[in-house]
Phi, psi and omega in degrees: 000127177294146187264071184231147177273138182228162171209156176266139176282127181111236188277345180264125173226153173276127177266321175204157180204177183256136177288341182288334186247003184236153178285135178291335184290338179256005186271109177270334177202142184237134174247122181267158179262112183260143170255125185254137174244132179224190179295336172295340182263357177117001172296138183284341176202143176285349174275098182255133186244339184205151182215139183211144176248123182280177179294339173277357179079007169293148178258124181253134189237125177254122183233185181294342182246027174112201182255139179221155175245137183240132182245015179102340184232331184209151174266128184252125174268129185272357184064227184266006177078209183276125183295347178287340183249197178284159177298132178287126184294144175250037181251184185294127174255109189272333181222146170227116184235125177277154176245157185298331180279006174098349177284166180230143173276131171249130180243126182245097186293316182297322181276351185053051183230143179228141178209165176258136178234138178258104183294345177278326185244356183058024177278138177234139177227125175298147170241127187289144173251101186268092182263118178258335181292151182272168174054047174259111181297143183286350182258017183291137171296144182243145181209132183260147186215132175238130186269188186283345178268004179090359180287142184243128184238146172236126187252120163274103194300141180068014177222290186211167177240136180236159180232147181280133181254113182300324184291311181276349183058043179208166176268138189219151179280343186278145171061038176288132190272350178256119183267153176225157178301149180301135172085355182284144177249100188283152169229349176201144178230131174240132181272127178258096187291326183293318181262359183053055179226166176235131178252125184250126176257141180208182175292340180266003178126211185243134175231152180236126183243118180278116181289339178280308183272344185067021178275150180238130186234138177194171181306130188089348173214071194234068185294341177278357182054036178290121186295335175302318182289332185271344190286122186280336179290326183277319189277058171212127179047058181282123183272326182201154174219139186214130180250123179268178185296338180268011181061038165268138176255118180262119191231135174239124176229173181246088174292131176063014177062018179237313185261123176277131186234126174274145173230150170228115180255121181266110183300311184302326180265356181056040186211159174275140177251172179260024183289354174278006179302139180093347181291314182284329178280353183284341183220130176276351183263174175291137178221165179220132176270121186242329185216161177230139180226134169248128180276166186298331179269013173096000180287130185263128175239132171243128184221168180163221180284121175063010184222141169218088196257132174245139183264135177256115184295325185288318182270346182057049177207163180257153173228139179271153179237106182196140174246139176287329182233143175294125175235195186279353187217354184271185177227138177231141184193163161257321179222133166273117182269329180198150172230147186214135171263130180270182186291346179264001181088009176269158185247143175241132187239120176264115183234176178282359185229027175121183179260127180244156180221135173202160183233099182299332187267352187237024177261100198261007183247155180258114182256125185233134173232147183260139182292320180258143181304134178202146175247115183279129183244337181199167178223154174207124174258114188271167178293344178270018173061043171239151169259121174262136177239117177273133187235144174269082184148161183296139003272017173086319181227140171228158190226145174219161172293173181280355172268006182057048169248159184291142170276150182288329181216154176301142181282335186204138182228125178292123182244071182208146179270355179280119183296333180305319182290352175267359177251083189273134181247320190216150184223133173211137174254125185292135191290327185262314184272342185079357178292144178259123178263131186235111174274134187233185178297154171059030177079009182278146179225132172248135175239107187256136177255106181298330182294313184265340180082010178268151181226136174257139177250116184238151174220071183300136177296333184298335176285347176055035172070014182263151179297151181250084185289335189205145179223163180202153176244130177276184184291342183263002183087005178282148181258140176238144185228147167242138179253163176301330186283344178111004183279139172251119183247138181244136180243120173203152180058033179064030180223140175261133183218129176286123182260315179220160174220101188273350173057038175203167182290144177247122182261339183213145176221101188239131178269127173272178183284347176272355178094010174268144170261130184251123182250114175266136188235171180266105172074008176237015174079208186242128180251138169249128189241125175289120187295340185273322184254342182078009179273148171284119185255335172213154182215122182247134176228178176280358182242026184276354181106169184305132177074001178227013183249142179270166184296322183211155176280354175272099182253115187258332186203147179225140171227138180265124183274311177209199183287351179229341181255133177231147178256129187231121176264102174235075191070291169268180179269135177236134177249115186253125170259108191284349180282328177243004174067018183274139178234130171248132185254134173239127188216197183306322184293330176272000178119354176293148180286343180198152175266037179221084183277133183251290178257149183204134179203161183247136173279180183285350176268356180091006174282138181261127178251127187237132172256121181242172182293351183234020176139183183255136180225156173235134186240132175254110184297328185293320179242007176060020178285138174243128177248126178257134180252139186230192179301332177302329180267004181088006178279105188252307193249038178295332180299322179271330188258019191256009182292325186233135178231138187211136172251117185280176183297339179263012178071025174270142174267129178234133175241143179223161181184219185279108175056025182210155169218156176224128182233131182213151170263118185302326185295333181282345180253016175254117182284124179250002185260144177291131177297152174297151176301147180290137177255134172281108189274327185215146171229113185243114177265109192057248180250020187243123180277131179258143177301108189295317181305321177295319182292319179294337179285339177286143178295320183215132175274112182261138182221148177292161183299336181272002178252049191256016179229113183208170181227144182238124175256149185209157177190150171274114189287050171252108190278358172265320185268351193302325182280354184245018178249146175247130187250139176229143184220160169205152176247104176299121185117346181231302189271137177271341180212178181292139179246131184279131185281152174273181188294341180289335184055043173221138178241130179251135174239129185236131172054052176289139178289154181299148179154180179268127178231152170228117175269130185234143176211141178216171178219165176209151176291165175291345173271003174094005178276120185256162181297149184298320184234154176266125175280134183221156174221124180275133180233144173224120177257117183288141175288161172297160183308326188283355179247359179285155182300322178295318178294316176300322175299319180291323181291320176294325178293321181294321177296320179294318185290324179294322178297314180299324178292318179297318183294315185293323178301316180296317181296315178304314181296319177293321178295321176299318178298315176298319179297315179301317175298314177302313184293320177296320178294321179289322183291321181293322180287318185287305184283305185291320185295308186296319179297318179292329177291322177296314178299324178297313179299310184295325178296317182296317179295314175304317177300318182291327185262356187300329182267334186258327187225082181298326179295319180291324179296319175301317180298320177295322176294324179298312180298322176300323177294317180299314181295323175297321180294314178294327175297318177299320180290318178302316181296324177294323179296316182298313178296327182289320184293330182266356182280122185299333184287353178261013183294334187279150179298331178299314178294323180296309185292330174292323178292314180302313183297319180295313182299310184298317182300314181296323186281311192278330177295324180297336175260014177063036179257129175281136187243137168242118184238113187236133180236125172289158183294324184291344187286333179295337177277358183278141177244125174237141180284182187292321182288318183295318181302312185294314180295327180287323181291316184293324181294315177298320181294328183288320179292324177293314177304316179300321176301311184295326190273314201246339194279333181055042180267161173263329185225144175228141179238127178240128182229123177245124181218170181224123176217129178052049175062033172227135177270125186246123179240118178246124176237114179223157184221166175255036184276202191282342178069177178197171174274113186299318188288343180264357188278141175261184187274010181295330178279003180085011182294327180295319177295326182290318177301316180299319180292325177293323177294322179296330179273002180063032178241193178234149177238127182238127179246121175246110182206144174223150179298136178082353183245007180080182180225145176230127176248123180243123174247124181237115182232146181281145181221173181243000000 
């Protein structure tokens, strides 16, 4: 489509159009299509003051309620930020200025606070403002400025300039590197990168500071004789100065302190121009010009209070952009606070009534609206290279060149007094004769011959006086007509003949490549008619059964794709394969913006273009991708212009409807650029957003086993292409293949089992161009400690140790039993065996002497009695020591008391037996109990046999985990070192050693004896 502006003489005028499809040289005024974001979309406040795009392409928004991040689909509120830093202010953020290292300066004008914010970690740090000057009003506006060298300055407007000190991490009045004339009060500084200078605007005028020579130039001190600095009209109360790429100086000042005056000074010609034309005339209200922005392609914007002006270089004038009322594509505001161009060339506008987005260079459609009400019914691109437009209303037909430019005179004029001929419904040019058939109201028909200029006006009775909404020509040159009443009429051999009567309205009559005519009806479905026989060969309704039914019986439009595939609009889109009668439905669930298709046509490349009640879409049959076009693409009035769709001979798509037209070149809406790599925009663990940039820097994101429910959001941060991309993701470890993402661009994972995962995401355009790289994030969910290898190893080791312990316990028990058996056997053998042998010998001797020596026999019998008694005692000791009920110290001390009492009292020895309370808590095993008792027994027997004492004292105590047994008497005593083992002292020492204790004997002749046994216990 040629890029030229056109207009109709008379009732057709352009209200708005797209600069991307039209020549700037003919553009007198441009209306852009804006997308608005408000608090309904997640903004914390509609009062937006600043906007910034970071290195990751996120959009940061400063509003009256703090800082938010935007990824194209949602606004993220950061709360108080990272708790490791200072609390992130939730007050008005007037400026966001980026640093090369990725951090951002935040300026809170109302709070008079400045701080550094890290978008990767959400860490915010306040920066001190060290004001030493006196008489500085607390309510001065503050503004931050960073130059090309990275130096950061803070201006307290109309008072002083401060500079950021890296060492002290504060703003200071000392050593400011930009100098100003004495007494001047600055309000704005512009860096001239080309000349390495700074231009300072103030209430005293304009000053220039050369950063290379450190020279200062201003009126009255102007060695360069710069006429701009000398002009007295300009140099008073200067509000702003801006230098564009053409070296034009845009200056706003307040002459007489009342009227704001714009100036444009052209440096190459050293003169003032009239390029400020249109600024004052653009607003009927009081306005203020506050800022200037130049876009990469040179478009100049001036904005402020009640104005948002764009400059047309061809016409050398400004036009204002403002709507009094919010519509679907305009912009409304009282004040524009900030404008920013992103990396794709789109503009973001911060206003007091929301955040706006638009792309001047990428709105590729021509939107036309008519001044007077008119309804467009049909289009025709004739062989004579004219565009015919059928209208329901006078003059019935309108004409344009095939470049959609106005014609100098009408191509055809209806010459009839019958008003029905001015209500045109359908247009067809006969392929063989070149005649143009024009279907009209009430069954009227015009046949115009462009070659001769003659026109026939017909009113065939076969039409029954009903409107002719649609006509078609078959492959043999026969003409077919459909009437509102449902009749299908065929014209051949100069005769009209009724072929079918469906008795309901017929909306469409389309010829496919196989020679079938497809008639879409009101509530009776779709009929296929053989053009040769006139018979109905197929009929599709919504009740034909699974896989064979159309979405609705209301069929409004049909387009033939090839000899077997048809696209049918019956509210939703239906794809019919006439060879196997299969029907595939494409509706809202598959990505259509609406289940109400109005106009539909196929371009020369096979792409299907659909106008719905909710926007324009393109359908690619090969991959079934649906691309929706919005205001970002300049599609403004499709809701009004979508009733009729037509593809002309040059492959331009034209839509028409109620007082509106939309003309577009499909090639301009086909993306040939590779989409940007997908960015993981958010990682939400339960209800907490984690800093994504910090997570992506990690080789693997490690989470505890209880942190296994999270959601991942992603997007290709292209704000122009975003709605036209298809996203695919997979979680390696769960998904076996790629999964197509839904419109939310968020994936939720719940209760993932522990393990290693890799989340991958990519995107592609509807044309099949994929992002260069696959974005991935490695995840590791740690198992609970009871599933970790070291714990399992410990468990196995513990089980092994327990098994070994049980085994050893069993073995030890068996060994203890065996040991007990051996000991009992040894004791029985040693004590009982020897004693029985002695008794046997004594018995034999007594028997031999009983007759000859009665005295000796009596002695032998007495010895037998003693040995029997000792044997009984030994047997009693053995039984007592192995009996489990005697394990307690209470039982041991009771037996000791009993034994001592029996032995010593028989010798008339007074006994004192004392046991401390702590002794009863001592635990002794069977061997220790036996050895202790036998040691005690030996000592008591020695007292009874050899001490000749009157008193004996026995004391059992427990101190510091040692059992102490003291046995003493007041007998004759002896020298311990001279004593032999005959008294059993050796056996006592052996038993003390077996108890791992110590035995001490203190004795002297005539002083009695004391035996102390000290053994360790638990």
